KOLVOSE-748360 format. One record per residue (C-alpha): residue number from 1; residue in one letter; x, y, z. Coordinates in Angstrom, 3 decimals. Layout:
marse:vexvo:u:v:w
NUM:A:X:Y:Z
...
This chain:
marse:vexvo:u:v:w
1:M:-26.790:-32.162:3.686
2:K:-27.413:-31.143:0.645
3:A:-24.852:-29.421:-1.574
4:S:-25.997:-26.344:-1.728
5:D:-26.278:-26.590:2.115
6:L:-22.940:-27.825:1.775
7:L:-21.074:-24.979:0.010
8:V:-23.148:-22.504:2.497
9:S:-21.417:-24.627:5.127
10:C:-18.332:-24.169:4.019
11:L:-18.414:-20.569:3.162
12:E:-19.614:-20.357:7.294
13:S:-16.154:-22.374:8.123
14:E:-14.308:-19.843:5.999
15:G:-15.518:-16.874:7.943
16:V:-17.486:-15.080:5.214
17:E:-19.653:-11.934:6.131
18:F:-21.076:-11.224:3.240
19:I:-21.720:-12.419:-0.541
20:F:-22.202:-9.640:-3.468
21:G:-24.410:-10.581:-6.063
22:I:-27.686:-11.329:-8.066
23:P:-29.792:-14.442:-7.928
24:G:-30.851:-16.715:-11.323
25:E:-32.621:-19.595:-11.771
26:E:-29.706:-21.921:-12.042
27:N:-28.063:-21.111:-8.209
28:A:-31.732:-20.918:-6.902
29:D:-30.820:-24.011:-4.690
30:L:-27.756:-22.096:-3.605
31:M:-29.794:-19.084:-2.803
32:M:-32.413:-20.788:-0.352
33:S:-29.220:-21.860:1.160
34:L:-28.108:-18.577:1.958
35:S:-31.026:-17.678:2.997
36:K:-31.083:-19.972:6.085
37:S:-26.975:-18.748:7.049
38:K:-25.506:-15.816:9.346
39:I:-23.977:-14.988:6.354
40:K:-25.703:-11.642:4.550
41:F:-26.466:-11.514:1.091
42:I:-25.586:-8.479:-0.793
43:L:-27.956:-8.056:-3.756
44:T:-26.321:-5.590:-6.194
45:R:-27.635:-4.071:-9.353
46:H:-25.153:-5.774:-12.233
47:E:-22.999:-8.679:-11.083
48:Q:-19.765:-6.203:-12.515
49:G:-20.819:-4.068:-9.053
50:A:-20.990:-7.420:-6.837
51:A:-17.316:-8.045:-8.130
52:F:-16.163:-4.730:-7.086
53:M:-17.502:-4.963:-3.845
54:A:-15.602:-8.085:-3.630
55:D:-12.319:-7.065:-4.461
56:V:-12.361:-3.650:-2.440
57:Y:-13.652:-6.062:0.905
58:G:-10.822:-8.452:-0.209
59:R:-8.007:-5.463:-0.360
60:L:-9.413:-3.401:3.293
61:T:-9.762:-6.704:5.075
62:G:-7.259:-9.221:4.164
63:K:-10.221:-12.018:3.677
64:V:-11.577:-13.434:0.708
65:G:-14.552:-11.233:-0.732
66:V:-17.117:-13.714:-2.380
67:C:-19.239:-12.477:-5.169
68:L:-22.087:-14.862:-7.133
69:A:-23.757:-14.843:-10.794
70:T:-26.242:-17.430:-12.030
71:L:-25.105:-19.078:-15.790
72:G:-24.127:-17.184:-19.263
73:P:-24.836:-13.648:-19.263
74:G:-24.669:-13.434:-14.996
75:A:-20.994:-14.639:-15.220
76:T:-19.929:-12.883:-18.534
77:N:-21.092:-9.879:-16.463
78:L:-18.641:-10.945:-13.574
79:V:-15.448:-10.802:-16.252
80:T:-14.311:-6.936:-15.659
81:G:-14.563:-7.388:-11.648
82:V:-12.906:-10.573:-11.640
83:A:-10.228:-9.254:-13.914
84:N:-9.498:-6.181:-12.080
85:A:-9.252:-8.132:-9.040
86:N:-7.060:-10.585:-9.938
87:M:-4.245:-7.929:-11.400
88:D:-4.561:-5.820:-8.138
89:R:-3.574:-8.833:-6.337
90:S:-7.285:-8.610:-4.074
91:R:-8.521:-11.569:-2.457
92:L:-11.773:-12.796:-4.629
93:L:-13.989:-15.861:-4.979
94:A:-16.422:-15.877:-7.790
95:I:-19.293:-17.976:-7.448
96:T:-21.539:-19.161:-10.945
97:G:-24.390:-21.074:-11.251
98:Q:-24.517:-23.385:-14.308
99:T:-26.977:-25.269:-16.198
100:D:-27.013:-29.053:-15.425
101:S:-24.383:-31.277:-15.755
102:H:-25.562:-33.432:-18.134
103:L:-25.924:-30.797:-20.653
104:L:-22.453:-29.040:-20.924
105:H:-21.165:-30.971:-23.383
106:K:-23.326:-29.817:-25.737
107:E:-25.286:-26.755:-26.766
108:S:-27.915:-25.634:-24.579
109:H:-29.639:-22.449:-23.106
110:Q:-27.361:-19.730:-21.774
111:N:-24.527:-22.408:-21.773
112:L:-21.110:-21.129:-22.528
113:D:-17.627:-22.495:-20.538
114:V:-17.554:-20.727:-17.723
115:V:-14.571:-22.685:-16.201
116:K:-12.656:-22.147:-19.054
117:M:-13.604:-18.240:-19.636
118:F:-12.516:-17.057:-16.296
119:E:-9.192:-19.215:-16.732
120:P:-7.247:-16.580:-17.583
121:I:-8.430:-13.833:-14.865
122:T:-8.649:-16.014:-12.247
123:K:-5.238:-18.245:-10.571
124:W:-7.457:-21.030:-10.293
125:S:-11.423:-22.044:-11.994
126:W:-13.577:-25.419:-11.386
127:S:-16.569:-26.456:-11.495
128:I:-17.701:-28.833:-8.934
129:R:-19.584:-31.931:-9.935
130:N:-19.391:-34.159:-6.990
131:A:-20.924:-32.790:-3.818
132:K:-18.194:-34.855:-2.112
133:N:-15.750:-32.604:-3.239
134:I:-17.676:-29.835:-1.913
135:P:-15.352:-28.803:1.052
136:E:-11.853:-29.572:-0.807
137:I:-12.354:-27.479:-3.636
138:V:-13.594:-24.876:-1.712
139:R:-11.188:-24.706:0.800
140:R:-8.638:-24.826:-1.813
141:A:-10.287:-21.711:-3.742
142:F:-9.747:-20.112:-0.395
143:K:-6.075:-21.369:-0.061
144:I:-5.175:-19.671:-3.827
145:A:-7.137:-16.658:-3.781
146:L:-4.602:-16.436:-0.127
147:T:-1.870:-17.139:-1.235
148:E:1.403:-14.857:-2.307
149:K:1.101:-13.155:-4.761
150:P:-2.909:-13.125:-3.989
151:G:-5.777:-12.718:-6.431
152:A:-9.260:-14.234:-7.938
153:T:-10.470:-17.834:-7.911
154:H:-14.165:-18.830:-9.922
155:I:-16.276:-22.394:-8.716
156:E:-18.830:-22.752:-10.584
157:L:-22.140:-25.049:-9.263
158:P:-24.614:-26.823:-11.550
159:Q:-27.972:-27.203:-10.967
160:D:-28.325:-30.532:-10.728
161:I:-25.078:-31.122:-8.458
162:A:-26.794:-28.768:-5.763
163:K:-29.610:-30.977:-5.338
164:L:-27.191:-34.033:-4.546
165:E:-25.976:-35.374:-1.000
166:S:-23.003:-35.059:0.511
167:D:-21.696:-36.853:3.857
168:I:-18.415:-34.390:4.027
169:P:-17.691:-32.220:6.335
170:P:-16.454:-28.479:5.463
171:I:-12.503:-28.064:6.017
172:G:-12.136:-24.777:7.040
173:F:-10.304:-21.735:7.314
174:Q:-6.221:-22.702:8.241
175:D:-3.452:-20.516:8.808
176:M:-0.286:-20.227:6.740
177:F:2.547:-19.354:7.234
178:R:5.369:-17.881:5.622
179:P:8.766:-18.941:4.988
180:T:11.643:-16.647:7.066
181:A:14.210:-14.990:4.684
182:N:18.029:-16.493:4.310
183:P:20.491:-15.387:6.134
184:D:23.037:-15.016:3.465
185:Q:20.578:-13.076:1.574
186:I:20.148:-9.927:4.267
187:K:23.697:-9.835:4.608
188:K:24.431:-8.978:1.428
189:A:21.560:-6.753:1.622
190:A:22.536:-4.854:4.306
191:K:26.312:-4.662:3.192
192:M:24.651:-3.199:-0.300
193:I:22.524:-0.760:1.474
194:L:25.630:0.705:3.523
195:Q:28.040:1.033:0.964
196:A:25.108:2.668:-1.487
197:K:25.620:6.520:-2.055
198:K:22.206:7.326:-2.749
199:P:20.123:4.223:-1.647
200:L:16.126:4.426:-2.154
201:L:13.283:2.511:-0.706
202:F:10.756:1.418:-3.044
203:V:7.220:0.358:-1.747
204:G:4.739:-1.442:-3.418
205:N:1.468:-2.649:-3.172
206:G:2.700:-5.935:-1.302
207:C:3.722:-4.055:1.588
208:A:-0.374:-2.503:1.571
209:R:-1.653:-5.806:1.008
210:E:-0.257:-7.262:4.026
211:D:0.046:-4.184:6.037
212:E:3.988:-4.493:6.877
213:S:4.173:-0.456:7.785
214:K:5.080:-1.041:11.147
215:Q:8.890:-2.296:9.981
216:I:8.945:-0.040:7.209
217:R:8.645:2.526:9.103
218:E:10.695:1.695:11.474
219:F:13.467:0.932:8.832
220:V:13.607:4.414:6.919
221:E:12.635:6.064:10.611
222:K:16.131:4.337:11.598
223:T:17.851:4.821:8.485
224:K:16.409:7.880:6.863
225:I:16.721:6.394:4.239
226:F:14.408:8.194:1.198
227:S:11.659:6.367:-0.124
228:I:8.833:6.739:-2.715
229:N:5.777:4.438:-3.040
230:T:3.186:3.216:-5.991
231:F:0.063:4.366:-6.801
232:M:-1.163:0.925:-4.643
233:G:1.479:1.611:-2.071
234:K:0.196:4.794:-0.278
235:G:-0.283:5.102:3.053
236:V:2.392:2.400:3.799
237:I:5.065:5.671:4.688
238:P:2.767:8.568:5.564
239:D:3.290:11.255:3.647
240:D:4.098:13.571:5.633
241:Y:7.486:11.780:6.268
242:E:10.461:14.306:5.131
243:T:12.501:11.598:4.086
244:H:9.826:10.021:1.722
245:L:9.078:11.578:-1.627
246:Q:5.846:10.030:-2.291
247:T:4.172:8.473:-5.599
248:I:5.661:7.411:-8.714
249:G:3.712:5.913:-11.548
250:I:2.813:7.971:-14.270
251:K:4.435:6.835:-17.307
252:D:7.786:8.311:-18.213
253:A:6.267:11.649:-16.984
254:D:6.611:11.469:-13.673
255:H:8.135:13.864:-10.730
256:A:9.383:11.576:-8.684
257:L:11.450:9.551:-11.484
258:Q:13.867:11.515:-11.340
259:A:15.176:10.756:-7.469
260:V:14.865:7.199:-8.795
261:L:16.786:7.724:-11.791
262:D:19.705:9.249:-9.311
263:A:19.585:6.572:-6.698
264:D:22.278:3.835:-7.439
265:V:20.533:0.767:-4.935
266:I:16.994:0.378:-5.237
267:I:15.637:-1.336:-2.063
268:S:12.583:-2.718:-4.173
269:V:9.801:-3.937:-1.559
270:G:6.669:-5.655:-2.674
271:Y:6.852:-3.964:-5.694
272:D:4.601:-5.351:-8.651
273:L:5.685:-4.991:-12.148
274:V:2.249:-4.715:-13.235
275:E:2.093:-0.878:-11.521
276:Y:4.706:0.020:-12.995
277:T:7.408:-0.624:-15.797
278:P:10.842:-0.941:-14.203
279:R:12.214:-0.152:-17.476
280:M:11.460:3.598:-16.923
281:W:14.082:4.012:-14.236
282:N:16.355:0.854:-15.260
283:S:16.611:1.457:-19.112
284:N:20.305:1.673:-18.709
285:L:20.309:-1.501:-16.641
286:D:22.625:0.511:-14.327
287:K:20.678:0.349:-11.005
288:K:21.796:-2.080:-8.312
289:I:18.663:-3.604:-7.285
290:I:17.340:-5.506:-4.116
291:H:14.269:-7.627:-4.295
292:V:12.398:-7.928:-0.975
293:D:8.915:-9.373:-1.709
294:F:6.849:-12.788:-0.511
295:T:7.497:-13.931:-4.319
296:P:10.459:-14.530:-6.557
297:S:10.680:-11.721:-8.656
298:E:9.162:-11.691:-12.421
299:V:12.014:-12.149:-15.183
300:Y:12.033:-9.029:-16.790
301:T:14.471:-7.523:-18.823
302:F:15.015:-4.133:-16.668
303:Y:14.552:-5.770:-13.783
304:R:17.276:-8.255:-12.370
305:P:17.520:-8.336:-8.633
306:D:21.502:-8.120:-7.598
307:V:19.976:-9.964:-4.171
308:E:16.469:-11.589:-4.172
309:I:15.186:-12.159:-0.440
310:N:11.591:-14.351:-0.691
311:S:10.156:-14.294:2.483
312:D:7.703:-11.989:4.708
313:I:8.234:-8.519:4.252
314:G:8.148:-7.441:7.101
315:Y:10.426:-9.583:8.918
316:A:13.081:-9.493:6.141
317:I:13.117:-5.632:6.771
318:E:13.600:-5.699:10.416
319:S:16.149:-8.681:9.622
320:I:18.217:-6.620:7.551
321:L:17.864:-3.222:10.012
322:K:19.103:-5.124:12.527
323:E:22.052:-6.876:9.786
324:M:22.854:-3.457:9.087
325:K:23.482:-2.029:12.699
326:K:25.374:-5.328:13.254
327:L:27.617:-4.516:9.899
328:Q:27.978:-0.983:11.028
329:L:29.908:-2.519:14.483
330:Q:32.176:-4.692:12.915
331:D:33.295:-2.409:10.194
332:S:33.777:1.445:10.782
333:S:34.826:2.143:7.054
334:L:30.722:1.555:5.907
335:D:29.131:4.740:5.869
336:P:26.815:4.867:9.760
337:F:23.286:5.319:9.451
338:P:21.218:7.586:10.204
339:R:23.172:9.709:7.512
340:K:23.238:13.628:8.070
341:E:24.352:14.276:4.352
342:I:21.053:14.077:1.900
343:P:21.269:13.705:-1.630
344:E:20.425:17.111:-3.273
345:I:18.208:15.386:-5.565
346:F:16.467:13.885:-2.712
347:K:16.172:17.498:-1.376
348:K:14.893:18.904:-4.538
349:V:12.596:16.390:-5.266
350:R:10.719:16.694:-1.643
351:S:10.454:20.314:-1.676
352:E:8.829:19.928:-5.516
353:V:6.575:17.000:-4.428
354:I:5.177:19.549:-1.215
355:E:5.358:22.665:-3.184
356:R:2.914:20.646:-5.575
357:I:0.359:20.194:-2.744
358:E:0.579:23.488:-1.514
359:T:0.404:25.983:-4.567
360:F:-3.172:25.313:-5.487
361:K:-4.223:24.537:-1.237
362:D:-6.343:28.238:-1.054
363:D:-7.255:28.814:-4.632
364:D:-10.846:30.025:-4.705
365:S:-11.090:30.129:-8.673
366:Y:-14.056:27.716:-10.320
367:P:-14.252:25.037:-12.124
368:I:-12.113:23.954:-9.466
369:K:-8.461:23.071:-9.916
370:P:-7.880:19.062:-9.110
371:E:-5.049:20.084:-6.116
372:K:-7.613:22.420:-4.355
373:L:-10.746:19.467:-5.021
374:I:-8.301:17.062:-3.265
375:V:-7.367:19.842:0.031
376:D:-10.154:20.125:0.410
377:V:-11.238:16.492:0.891
378:R:-8.307:15.401:3.088
379:N:-9.093:18.379:4.966
380:A:-12.799:17.157:5.152
381:L:-11.435:13.479:6.478
382:G:-9.455:11.726:9.552
383:H:-6.118:9.695:8.786
384:D:-8.344:6.419:8.837
385:D:-10.889:7.200:6.714
386:I:-10.786:6.264:3.189
387:V:-10.729:7.816:-0.259
388:I:-11.491:5.016:-3.034
389:S:-10.414:6.155:-6.556
390:D:-12.464:5.426:-9.852
391:V:-9.993:5.547:-13.283
392:G:-9.107:8.641:-15.254
393:T:-7.406:11.439:-14.608
394:H:-8.380:12.090:-11.478
395:K:-6.785:8.653:-10.329
396:L:-3.417:10.826:-11.466
397:W:-4.320:14.167:-9.296
398:I:-5.320:11.755:-6.651
399:S:-2.169:9.489:-6.621
400:K:-0.109:12.465:-6.348
401:I:-1.777:15.222:-3.954
402:Y:-4.081:13.102:-1.964
403:Q:-2.289:13.142:1.610
404:T:-2.226:9.887:2.750
405:F:-1.003:8.667:6.521
406:E:-2.151:5.021:6.560
407:P:-1.781:1.811:4.710
408:N:-5.444:0.649:2.721
409:T:-6.933:4.361:3.331
410:C:-6.650:5.715:-0.393
411:I:-7.879:2.968:-2.514
412:I:-6.749:3.490:-6.360
413:P:-7.210:0.220:-8.621
414:N:-3.839:0.207:-11.038
415:G:-3.276:-3.001:-12.616
416:F:-6.188:-3.994:-14.583
417:A:-7.843:-0.261:-13.508
418:S:-11.241:-0.478:-14.757
419:M:-13.232:2.538:-14.565
420:G:-16.832:2.121:-13.131
421:F:-14.837:1.176:-9.628
422:A:-15.266:3.553:-6.709
423:L:-19.029:3.549:-6.029
424:Q:-19.453:-0.063:-5.515
425:G:-15.641:-0.137:-3.571
426:A:-16.920:2.511:-1.556
427:I:-20.521:0.633:-0.621
428:S:-18.053:-2.926:0.620
429:A:-15.582:-0.330:2.189
430:K:-18.670:0.719:4.526
431:L:-20.034:-2.839:4.590
432:A:-16.556:-3.407:6.445
433:Y:-15.756:-0.333:8.444
434:P:-19.436:1.524:9.124
435:E:-17.256:4.020:11.764
436:K:-15.395:5.334:8.486
437:S:-16.232:8.193:6.685
438:I:-16.329:6.795:3.005
439:V:-15.970:8.506:-0.151
440:A:-15.649:7.654:-3.928
441:M:-13.967:10.141:-5.936
442:T:-14.947:8.986:-9.484
443:G:-15.337:10.853:-12.980
444:D:-18.598:11.550:-14.815
445:G:-17.700:9.168:-16.974
446:G:-17.160:6.308:-14.943
447:F:-19.568:7.231:-12.359
448:L:-22.479:7.040:-15.122
449:M:-21.082:3.027:-15.800
450:N:-22.140:2.115:-13.014
451:V:-24.554:4.527:-11.234
452:Q:-27.448:2.196:-10.286
453:E:-25.659:1.161:-7.574
454:I:-26.701:3.866:-5.551
455:E:-29.997:2.253:-5.431
456:T:-28.057:-0.321:-3.323
457:A:-26.084:1.751:-1.339
458:V:-29.716:3.805:-0.476
459:R:-31.450:0.427:0.530
460:L:-28.781:-0.295:2.659
461:K:-28.581:2.590:4.242
462:L:-24.910:3.433:3.776
463:P:-23.992:6.890:4.042
464:V:-21.018:6.624:1.734
465:I:-20.270:10.052:-0.020
466:I:-19.548:10.022:-3.553
467:V:-17.337:13.045:-5.598
468:I:-18.335:13.418:-9.301
469:W:-14.965:15.392:-11.385
470:A:-17.803:16.692:-13.955
471:D:-16.210:17.955:-17.229
472:N:-18.463:15.913:-19.898
473:D:-15.597:14.578:-21.183
474:F:-13.091:11.356:-21.143
475:N:-10.653:13.443:-19.800
476:L:-7.654:11.451:-19.348
477:I:-7.926:9.781:-22.836
478:S:-8.268:13.282:-24.722
479:T:-5.771:14.257:-22.847
480:K:-3.216:11.912:-23.863
481:Q:-4.506:12.152:-27.282
482:K:-3.796:16.444:-27.297
483:H:-0.568:15.418:-25.782
484:E:0.661:13.228:-28.970
485:F:-1.610:14.349:-32.362
486:G:-2.443:17.651:-31.149
487:T:-6.316:17.520:-30.828
488:S:-8.453:14.684:-28.918
489:V:-11.295:13.066:-30.981
490:F:-14.902:11.004:-29.608
491:T:-14.264:11.826:-25.680
492:E:-17.394:14.782:-25.785
493:F:-20.219:13.309:-23.989
494:G:-23.287:15.306:-22.213
495:N:-24.341:14.445:-18.540
496:P:-27.500:14.309:-16.851
497:N:-28.833:16.572:-13.799
498:F:-26.763:14.715:-11.219
499:V:-28.967:15.860:-8.236
500:Q:-31.935:14.719:-9.628
501:I:-30.326:11.421:-10.542
502:A:-28.939:11.179:-6.772
503:E:-32.551:11.708:-5.400
504:S:-34.427:10.030:-7.738
505:F:-32.430:6.981:-5.821
506:G:-33.681:8.655:-2.890
507:A:-29.968:9.978:-1.811
508:V:-28.965:13.258:-1.677
509:G:-27.861:15.046:-4.502
510:F:-25.437:18.472:-4.681
511:H:-23.835:20.451:-7.579
512:A:-20.979:22.758:-6.410
513:K:-21.357:25.955:-7.888
514:T:-18.231:27.323:-6.390
515:T:-15.252:26.322:-4.781
516:S:-16.264:27.173:-0.843
517:E:-19.765:25.243:-1.519
518:F:-18.139:22.561:-2.532
519:F:-16.021:21.972:1.024
520:N:-19.526:23.030:2.810
521:F:-21.495:19.820:0.643
522:L:-18.525:18.004:2.181
523:Q:-19.447:19.097:5.247
524:R:-23.089:18.075:5.040
525:A:-22.717:14.926:3.599
526:K:-20.534:13.927:6.783
527:E:-23.213:14.434:8.801
528:T:-25.891:12.347:6.449
529:S:-25.973:9.334:9.053
530:D:-28.353:7.222:6.265
531:R:-28.092:7.431:3.059
532:P:-25.103:8.279:0.556
533:T:-24.693:11.549:-0.958
534:V:-24.135:12.084:-4.188
535:I:-21.424:16.002:-4.956
536:A:-20.736:16.935:-8.199
537:V:-18.336:19.522:-8.985
538:D:-17.193:21.185:-12.304
539:V:-13.390:20.552:-12.838
540:D:-10.398:23.125:-14.296
541:Y:-7.970:20.341:-16.396
542:T:-6.525:22.816:-17.997
543:R:-3.480:22.052:-15.994
544:N:-2.891:18.572:-16.877
545:E:-0.297:18.645:-18.940
546:V:1.877:18.832:-15.730
547:L:0.963:15.190:-15.448
548:L:1.935:14.129:-18.614
549:D:5.297:16.391:-19.106
550:D:6.710:16.992:-15.321
551:T:10.062:17.601:-15.456
552:F:12.012:19.851:-12.976
553:P:12.294:23.090:-15.964
554:L:8.509:22.789:-16.873
555:Y:7.042:22.243:-13.434
556:V:9.832:25.407:-11.426
557:D:8.821:27.700:-14.911
558:S:4.834:26.806:-14.670
559:L:4.968:27.953:-10.879
560:N:7.148:30.841:-11.356
561:H:4.740:32.122:-14.135
562:R:1.796:31.761:-12.183
563:K:3.429:33.263:-9.377
């Protein structure tokens, strides 16, 4: 079999459904092989867009998202998206072409060491130099991408190697099984929780990634232990649970941080330090920590687990719950669960969280307030529909206000946190789940970074909805500048006519001029079945200070002042 055909055959055996990318001269053989495959090649308008699409596909499906580019500038254009996937623990494989292998040791046209370039931003990067090794290399790339913590891998195929022959068949997908938890550690964790006065469950990205929500929900329902989640852990525990304090992660000015600071035992489940540093909540090193994750904990001054459980998260949580019930029967001195007495600090945080969401839900002022915008989007969508956030001030508001009820229905990039992510993510989300409504929420800055992918959505006839938060400013940067220096510099810009841009690509375009008009446009967008809809809405960001200095007195005083 020709090497390029073999590579495609190996991808098919791994269950690859889509490849996102742009063809080039040096991957021409591979493109010809793909043209004969059942794999669907999605032509994008920029390689960064291809990587973001593969990233979100990997997050949502649990499979490896695949993106493709040629050598040199094509490969360098992939870098931001690949880095984003890797740091957000998304399963991704990047495939790049390369010049003839006999030219790689010297200067030649568009030649750079792509393998070495990808090494810092992937879990594994390799160049194929022997056609007979292709099945092993592809299987290894997929296995590494899927193994906890998952991430990005990269393989390079020089154009002369692509033309060689091989008689080695594909290896194909192989199931992987995780170890069960150590019984002694389970017992220690259960006893520590039963002896705690204010235990708090800290739910991270690992729980959403592997959908361990069933066991975690059962745990909080049976124990009534309060919980919080990181940005990428949204939806593992529904936001309407009475014991859920929702999202933490806005550095040291965070509302839910009050609850963590007051807790005596932190049950850290699937928590990833890349999202939120424990220095923010354990600076005094006084927290007892139970670490539950697929992998051992990171070595970090402010994160020192008293109990460490490395196994399948769902199994571990289920085992802890069983052990707690067992210990309660054996020792009557241990506090029973579910507890009826709720710590006052948890009650207060929960009431403040609800009030934050409710305060502006009926506010009709324009420009629209972030809380009202998010509530309207929430009301327009079902619980299983998907919102994808870009990066900017809107990401912080979405993380706090958008009510999420299922894992992976609110996708927020929060590791590498690259702007220009949401539009492309919406495209691959719609390809993966055509029956769901998909909404990309993006700032005007992030939207224009990859606006060309509207053409991709139009060409594929995908009815995704893109909501642009317009304010003619890189608002998150200007807000932080004002917070620290009292003024902002070099953040303002002009915007085009968003309606005309959308229509020029063949999409539907709206620019809301009232709050009620915005909700009506959302409803009309949901009825569109064959092309994307772009909705621009002017946003009032004057309340951003609440995000950066969200102490209890300030928030309560600001509420009283408005009333």
